[in-house]
N, C-alpha and C positions, 0 to 999 in steps of 0.2 A: 302516832305515825300517820302521815298523810298518803293519799292515793291520787296519783296524777293519771287521768284518763284521757286518751286521744280518741275522739269519736268521728266516725265517717257516716255521712248521710247521702244516699244516692238513689232514693226510691222512685223518683219521677223526673222532674225538670229543674231541680236545684242540686248543685254539688256543694256540700258543706263539710268542713273539717273544723274541729274545735278542741280545745284543751280545758278540762274542768278539774279542779282540785278539791278533793274531799278530805276532811280532817277526821281523825280517829275519835274526836270528842262528840261526834254526832251533829255538828253544826251544818247548816245548809251549805252545800258545795258552792265554790266560786268559779266564775268563768274567767279564765286567764287569757285566752286567745281564741279568735273566731274569724274564719274566712269563708266566704260564700260566693258562688257564682250562679246567677239565674240564667236559664236558657230562654226566657220569654221572648227576647228579640229574634232568636233563631226560629222558634216555633210559630211566631206571629204570622209569618209568611204563609203558613199552612192552616191557620185558624184553629190550631190545637196541637197537642203534643204528638210528635211522631216518635214512637218507641225506639226505632233503630238509631235515629239521629240523637236521641237523648243518651243512649248507651255510649255511642262514640264520643260524644262531648264529655261525658263523665270521665272517660279514659284520658282525654286530653287535659282535663282540669285538676284531677284529684291530687296528683303529686305536687304541682306548684301551690295549690291551696294548703296542703299539709305544711310545706315549707313556710308559707306566709303565717299560718296560725302559730307554728312553733316560734318563729321570729318575734311575733307580736307578744307572745308570752315570755320571751327570753329564756326559752327552754330548748334542749336538744333531744334527739330521739332516745338517748341513753337515760334521760330523766323519766321517760314514760313507764308507768307501772302496769297499765292495762290498756288494751286496744279494743274499742267497741265499734260496732257497725249495725246498720239497719238490716235486719234479716227479713222483714216483711211488715205489712203488705206493701205492694207496689208493682212496678213493671219488672218482670223477671230479669230481663237483660240488664236493666239499670241497677237492680239490687246486686247482681253478680259482680259488678264492677267494684262497689264498695266492699262487699264481702271478700272478694279475692284479694284486694289490696290490703285490707285489714289483717286477714289471716296470714298472708305472706309476710307482712311487716312483723306480726307477732312472732312468727316462726324465726325470722331473721334476728330478732332482738331477744328471743327466748322469753317473751312475755305472754301471759294468758290473754285470751280473747273472749268476747262476750257478744252474742247477737241480741239485738234489742228490737222490741216491737215499735214500729213507727208511731202508732197512735199513743202508746204509753209515753213516748217522748213528748208528744204534744201535750198530753194530759199533765205531765209533771213539769213542763216548761215554766209555769208561773213561779216555781221555786227559785228561779234565777232573777225574779223581778225585785224591785225595791220594796215591795209589799208582799212577801211570800205568804201563802196560806198555811193553815194548820189542819191536820186530819182530825175528825172526818169532815168531808164536804160533799156536796153535790157537784158534779162536773157536767158542763155542757160542752161536748166535743163537736166542733163544727169545722171540719176540714173539707177539702174539695169533694171527696166522694163519701164522706161519712157525716151523719148527724146522729148523735147518741146522747142520752142522759144516763148518768150512772151515779151510784153511791160509791164513794171512795173512802175506805176506812184505814188505808195505809198502802205502802208500796206493795204492789202485787195483789191487793185485796179490792177487787172491783166487782160490783154487782150492777148489771145493766138494768135500768128502769124502763127505758123506752128507746126506740131507734126508728130510722126511716124505713118505710116499706117499699119505697121506690126512689125517686130522685132525692138526693141530699140537698141541704140548703145551698151549699156552694154550687152544685149543678144547676139549681133553680136560678141563681144569680147569673151564671155563665150562659145558660141556654136562653134565658130571657134577654140578656144582652145581645146575643147573636140574632134573635128575632127582631131586635131594634136596630140592627145594622152596626153595632158597636164593635170595636176591635177586641183582640185577644191580649191579655186575659180579660174576660168579660165582666167579672164581678166588680173590680175596682172602677172600670169604665162606667158601669151602670150607676154605681154610687156617686161618681163625680157628676154625671148628668142629672141625677136625682136632686142634687143641691139646688137646681134651677127650676124644679117642678113642684106641682101641687099634689101632695100625697093623697088627697081626697077626691081627685078628679075622676078616677075610675074605681068602681066598686068591684074589686077583685076578690075571689074566694080565699078563705083561710082554712084549707083542708085539715080535717081532724081536730080542729080547735076545741070542739065540744064532744070529743069522742069518749071521754071518760077514762082514757088511758094516757100514757105518755109517749105514744108513738107519733111519728111524723109522716106526712105525705105532701109532696110538692108537685106531683105530676099534673094534677088538676089545675094548679095555678099556672103552670107553663102553657097549658091549653088555652086558658083564658087570656093570657098575654098574647098568644098567637092570634086569637080572634080580634083583639083590639088593635094589634100591630097592623093587621091587614086593612083595617078600617082607616087608619091614618097614613098608610103608605102613599107616598107621592105628594102629600100636602106640602105647600111651600113654606109653612111656618114650622119652626123647630119646637115650639112650645108643647104641642101634643106629645111628642116623643119624651120630652123632659117630664111631663106630667105622668106618663105611663111608667117611666123609670122610677119616679118617686112613689107611685102607687104600688108598684111591684116590690120595691124595697120595704115599704110599710107593711105589706102583707106578710112577707117573710119574717121580718123583725117581730111583728106582733105574735106570730105563732111561736117563735123561739122564746120570747119573753114570757108569755103566759104559760107555756109548758114548763119552763124552768121554775116559775113560781109554784106551779102545781107539784113539781118534784120536791121543792123545799117543804111544802105542806105535807106531802106524803111521808117524808122521812123524818120530819120534825127538826131538821137541821137549819142553821141560820148562816151558812157559809156556802157561797157559790163560786166555782172556778170556771172560767170560760177559756177554751183553748182551741187552736186551729186557725187556719187562714181567715175564715169569716169573722173570727174574734177581733180582727182589726177594723171591722166596719164601725164607723163612728156613730151611726144612728143606733145600732145595736148596743154599743157601749153606753150611750146617753140614756136610752130607754130602760135598759137593765139597771143602770145606776140609780135612776129615779125610783124605779119600782122596788128595788131592794132597800133603798133608804127609807121608803115609806113603811116598810115592815120590820125595820131594824136588822136587816140581814147585810152581811158583808159580801162584796163581789170582788174577785181577783182576776187579773189578766196577765198574760206574758207581756214583756216589753214589746212594742210594735215590731221591732226588727226580728223578734223571735216568734212571731205569729206564723210566718211561712216556714216551710221545711228548712232545717238547718242542722249543722253538726253539733251545736251546743246542747240541743235537747237530747240527742242520742248519748253524748258523753255524760250528761246529767243523769239520765235514766239508768245508765250502767252504774254510775257512782252510787246512786241512791239504792239500787238493788243490792249491791255489794255491802253498802253501809248497813242496810236493814237485815242482811243475812238471808235474803230470799233467792239469791243466785250465787253459784259457784263458778267463776271463770274457768275456762278449759285451756289446756295446753295441747289438745288434739286439734290440729290445724286443718283437718278435713272440714268442709263447710257445705251448707245448703242454704237455700233461700225459700221463703214462703210467700209467694205473691198474694195468696188469699190466706188470711190468718185472723180470725175473730179475736178481739181483745180479751173476751172472757175465757179464752183457752190458754192465756199466758199463765204459766205455772208460778 
């Protein structure tokens, strides 16, 4: 018997709705329909996410996107077996939109609902790729506000090996981009500019690279970028900015790659999964791919369109949790959200 899951994602500045089908035989679930709206253009005017605007836009988008995802899958609401939503972490007002719609829909259909951890969605999203991983593996989770390394032995079985003690990698990209006068979102803009720069032009720090543990810190790098950005401010030539962008990207990527390799050594595993928005960075993918190939390790990524926040990863995580028997969907349609929710507290 198959399970059709309708998933809603509304934790920050993307509204996502998707349908995933899981089969009783334990096969990897399949994505049937996926609809997404990004609020980047709206927030760009303000240089960052405005929570109240984000919440209001989720309200406008969520039902049309649900219709779009259902139509793409060739399914109707009556076909849905389970409704899933992002319970946290994220912006409280934004989370409430997805949670409210999902629980109201579940109640109207008489279907169970399941709240999903946003980061677990990212973590499991490579299972929808053309090259899905197998358990166990080391995961490098690099989303906008989180940088973590963890050992993953199965669905719901996560052991954190190291995490950021200040700025996450995504924040380092975004804040450095802002210092360079680049637009929002900063990370992709910095990566594009870095393509024209010399990554060895500026000797930027690699914080905690030799700390002996698997934790991360990028605040010191941001300070160093600020110092160099002030020195080149006002120069008529664009090349110094491109060089600084390339040097910044190289520093972030080197730390992520070397810490990931240390995590593989520490666990004795030979499989790495990279998930989250920064996982779309092409320099990170290239350097990790070469490094893992040299030591005979496999590295897996989500498809590029599933690196950012999306409903597919939420529907998938719900399907995998039910499939593995680690979650029991509820028919109690009262709901709450958890804006702060450490991944290692997921039951």
